[in-house]
C-alpha positions, 0 to 999 in steps of 0.5 A: 165349822165351815162358813157357808158359801155366799158367792151365789147370794152376793151375785144376786139381787142382794148385791144389786140392792147394796150397789143402789144403796151405795150410790145413794150414799155417794150422792149424799157425800158418804164415800163408799168403795166397791169393796165395802159394798161386796163386804155388805153383800156378804154380811147380808147373806148371813143376817138377811135383808128382811129385818130393817135393824139388822140391815141398818146395823150391818150397813152402818158398821161396814160403810160409815168410817167417819162420825160426821157421816152418821147423820147422812147415813141415817137419812139415806137409809130411811129413804132407801128402806121406804122404797 
């Protein structure tokens, strides 16, 4: 079974939201690379963006590389999701 083509989804508003979230994380001290944000956009093309928990788990798995960043991620995520 072939994977769905997600190029269009990554180029749209999902990528913009990922970039905005990544900027918020960077400002809070969590190092996030552009490649990680593209990976997140690809993941969200599969899991969707309407379910908060799916979004959070996908983002956390891709963007958090150190245990000390988990609390920062959680706080930034809640702020991001409220917007």
